[in-house]
Each structure stands twice: as C-alpha cells, then as structure tokens.
C-alpha positions as CSV (number, residue, x, y, z in Angstrom):
1,M,-0.2,-0.2,0.0
2,F,2.6,2.4,0.9
3,S,4.6,1.8,-2.4
4,A,1.6,2.5,-4.8
5,S,0.4,5.5,-2.8
6,K,4.4,7.2,-3.5
7,C,3.9,6.7,-7.1
8,T,1.1,7.6,-9.2
9,N,-0.1,3.8,-10.5
10,G,-3.8,4.5,-9.2
11,G,-4.5,0.7,-10.8
12,I,-2.2,-0.9,-8.9
13,L,-3.8,0.8,-5.4
14,K,-7.3,0.2,-6.7
15,L,-6.7,-3.3,-7.0
16,L,-4.7,-3.4,-3.1
17,I,-8.2,-2.1,-1.8
18,E,-10.4,-4.6,-3.5
19,A,-8.0,-6.9,-2.6
20,G,-8.7,-5.8,1.4
21,G,-5.6,-3.9,1.4
22,D,-5.5,-1.7,4.9
23,V,-5.6,1.7,4.1
24,N,-5.1,2.7,7.1
25,Q,-2.1,0.9,8.0
26,A,0.5,3.5,9.5
27,D,4.7,3.3,9.0
28,N,6.9,3.3,12.2
29,D,6.2,6.8,12.7
30,G,2.4,6.9,12.4
31,F,2.0,7.6,8.4
32,T,-0.4,6.3,6.6
33,P,-0.6,5.9,2.8
34,L,-2.9,9.1,2.7
35,F,-0.8,11.1,4.7
36,I,1.9,9.9,2.3
37,A,0.3,10.5,-1.2
38,S,-0.7,13.6,0.8
39,Q,2.8,15.0,1.2
40,E,4.2,14.2,-2.2
41,G,1.0,16.2,-3.9
42,H,-0.1,13.0,-5.3
43,T,-3.8,13.9,-6.2
44,D,-5.0,11.2,-8.1
45,I,-3.8,8.8,-5.2
46,V,-5.5,10.7,-2.7
47,A,-8.8,10.9,-4.6
48,I,-8.1,7.0,-4.4
49,L,-7.6,6.6,-0.7
50,S,-9.8,9.5,0.9
51,S,-12.9,7.5,-0.6
52,A,-11.6,3.9,0.4
53,P,-13.7,1.9,2.3
54,G,-13.4,2.5,6.1
55,I,-10.9,5.1,5.5
56,Q,-9.6,7.1,8.7
57,I,-9.2,10.3,7.1
58,N,-8.4,12.2,10.1
59,Q,-5.4,9.5,11.3
60,A,-2.7,11.3,12.8
61,G,1.3,10.6,12.9
62,K,2.9,10.3,15.8
63,D,3.4,14.2,15.9
64,G,-0.4,14.5,15.6
65,S,0.1,15.6,11.7
66,T,-2.4,14.4,9.3
67,P,-3.1,14.3,5.4
68,L,-4.9,17.9,5.6
69,Y,-2.3,19.0,7.9
70,I,1.1,18.2,5.2
71,A,-1.4,19.5,2.2
72,S,-1.7,22.4,3.6
73,L,1.8,22.7,5.0
74,K,3.4,21.5,1.4
75,G,0.7,24.2,-1.0
76,H,-1.1,21.2,-2.6
77,T,-4.8,23.3,-2.5
78,D,-5.9,20.6,-5.1
79,I,-5.6,17.6,-2.2
80,V,-6.6,19.9,0.5
81,A,-9.9,20.3,-1.7
82,I,-10.7,16.6,-1.9
83,L,-9.8,16.0,1.6
84,L,-12.2,18.8,2.9
85,G,-14.7,17.3,0.6
86,T,-14.5,14.1,2.6
87,P,-16.8,13.5,4.6
88,G,-15.9,13.3,8.9
89,I,-12.6,15.7,7.7
90,Q,-11.7,17.3,11.3
91,I,-10.2,21.1,9.9
92,N,-9.3,22.3,13.4
93,Q,-7.2,19.2,14.0
94,H,-3.7,20.2,15.7
95,T,-0.6,18.2,15.9
96,N,1.6,18.1,19.1
97,D,2.7,21.3,19.4
98,E,-0.8,22.9,18.6
99,A,-0.3,23.8,14.7
100,T,-3.2,23.7,12.7
101,P,-3.6,23.1,9.0
102,L,-5.0,26.8,8.9
103,F,-1.7,27.8,11.0
104,M,0.8,26.1,8.8
105,A,-1.0,27.7,5.1
106,S,-1.0,31.1,6.8
107,L,2.5,30.9,7.3
108,Q,3.9,29.1,4.4
109,G,2.1,31.9,2.6
110,H,-0.2,29.4,0.6
111,T,-3.2,32.1,-0.2
112,E,-5.8,29.7,-1.8
113,I,-5.4,27.0,0.6
114,V,-6.5,29.9,3.6
115,R,-9.2,30.8,0.6
116,L,-10.5,27.1,1.3
117,L,-10.0,26.7,4.7
118,L,-11.7,29.9,5.8
119,Q,-15.1,28.1,3.6
120,Q,-15.2,25.6,6.2
121,P,-18.0,26.6,8.8
122,N,-16.6,25.2,11.8
123,I,-13.3,27.0,10.9
124,D,-11.6,28.3,14.1
125,V,-9.4,31.6,13.3
126,H,-8.4,31.9,17.2
127,K,-5.3,31.5,19.2
128,N,-4.8,27.9,20.2
129,P,-3.7,27.3,24.1
130,D,-0.1,28.5,23.4
131,G,-1.0,31.9,22.3
132,D,-0.5,31.6,18.6
133,S,-2.7,32.3,15.8
134,A,-3.1,32.0,12.2
135,I,-2.8,35.8,11.4
136,G,0.2,35.8,13.7
137,R,1.7,33.0,11.6
138,A,1.0,35.4,8.3
139,T,1.9,38.4,9.7
140,Q,5.7,36.6,10.8
141,N,5.9,36.4,6.8
142,N,4.6,39.4,5.7
143,H,1.9,37.5,3.8
144,T,-0.5,40.6,3.8
145,E,-3.4,38.7,1.2
146,I,-3.6,36.2,4.2
147,I,-3.6,38.6,6.8
148,Q,-6.8,40.3,5.2
149,L,-8.7,37.2,4.5
150,L,-8.4,36.0,8.5
151,N,-9.2,39.9,9.0
152,C,-12.5,39.6,7.1
153,A,-13.0,36.2,8.9
154,L,-12.4,37.6,11.9
155,E,-15.0,40.2,11.9
156,N,-17.8,38.0,9.9
157,G,-17.6,36.2,13.1
158,S,-17.8,39.2,15.7
159,V,-14.8,38.4,17.0
160,H,-12.1,41.5,17.6
161,W,-9.2,40.9,15.5
162,M,-7.2,43.8,16.3
163,G,-5.5,42.3,19.5
164,Y,-4.5,39.5,17.9
165,L,-3.0,41.7,15.4
166,M,-1.6,44.0,17.5
167,V,0.5,41.0,19.7
168,H,1.7,39.3,17.3
169,V,3.2,43.1,16.1
170,K,4.6,43.4,18.7
171,Q,6.1,40.1,18.9
172,I,8.0,40.6,15.7
173,E,9.2,44.1,16.4
174,Y,10.6,42.6,19.6
175,N,12.2,39.6,17.8
176,Q,14.1,42.5,15.4
177,V,15.3,44.2,17.8
C-alpha cells in the first residue's frame, strides 16, 4: 500500500484496496498511505484513498500531523480541496505542538488554501492554547493577502481581531531588536 501511495499508479492501488489491503496501516512514524500521498502531492492517489471504504481521514502520525495538515503545509491546493470534501474531516485538528492546517497555510503563504479552509463552517481562526494564531503566522512572513482574509473572517465572526494582530506585531518588533 505504501509503495502504491508513493507513486502515481492508481490502478495498482485500486487492486490492493479491492483485495482487502489496509488503507489505514501506518509506518513506524504513524504515517498512513493517505498521509504520504498528501505530502508528495499525488492528487489521484489521494482521491482514491480518501474514498476507500474504512478510510480514517483524520488519522495522525506520532507528531499529530494529519493528511490535511501536511497538504496545507506543502501547498497542495487540489489535495486540500479533496480532503475538505471527505465526510468526517476535522479541519481544526492540531499537531502535538498545537499547529493546525490553517496556521501552517498562513505561515507558508498558501493563499488559496487559506481561502478554502476559511470557507469551512467550523474553522477556528482564534488563538491556540499556546497563544499562537493563524493571523500571527501570516504576520510573521508579511503575507498581506492572507492577513486581509483572516481579518475578514475574524470580523465576520464578530471577533475583535485588532488585539490578535497587535500582539503579533509587537512580537515581531521585539524579535527584530
């Protein structure tokens, strides 16, 4: 299953699934074939795996990262779209260090992925327990379009965003001294 998820041969993968292959089997780091395909940008493989019977779409590796997290981090917009369309996807699931897909897409400047994530009805744009936020991550790298998108999301959610932004601007100023 892992070899098939690392290449782009969907036919072999389909045969393995039909033969009863375990689509949720993880490697030593807890990563599944779906995670590997999401990381490598294999859109067709992700489509096959995400619709496989019994797929655990939110299965995380030992570090807490999920297929949605890694696709958001790597900038694989089409894969994020597929995963978001999969029943049961948990868009706010965080890693062991409290990072979410939205945080990482914001940090990396993946505007279209941020847009897709913000369209989800239950997206959490607030700070995590460590005091970090997506807008703080976008501000770190001066991703102005993402900052604007997040501001709109915070405003539309009746959340006062200026405090979030000012805290992170002060952190950046402090770190530059």
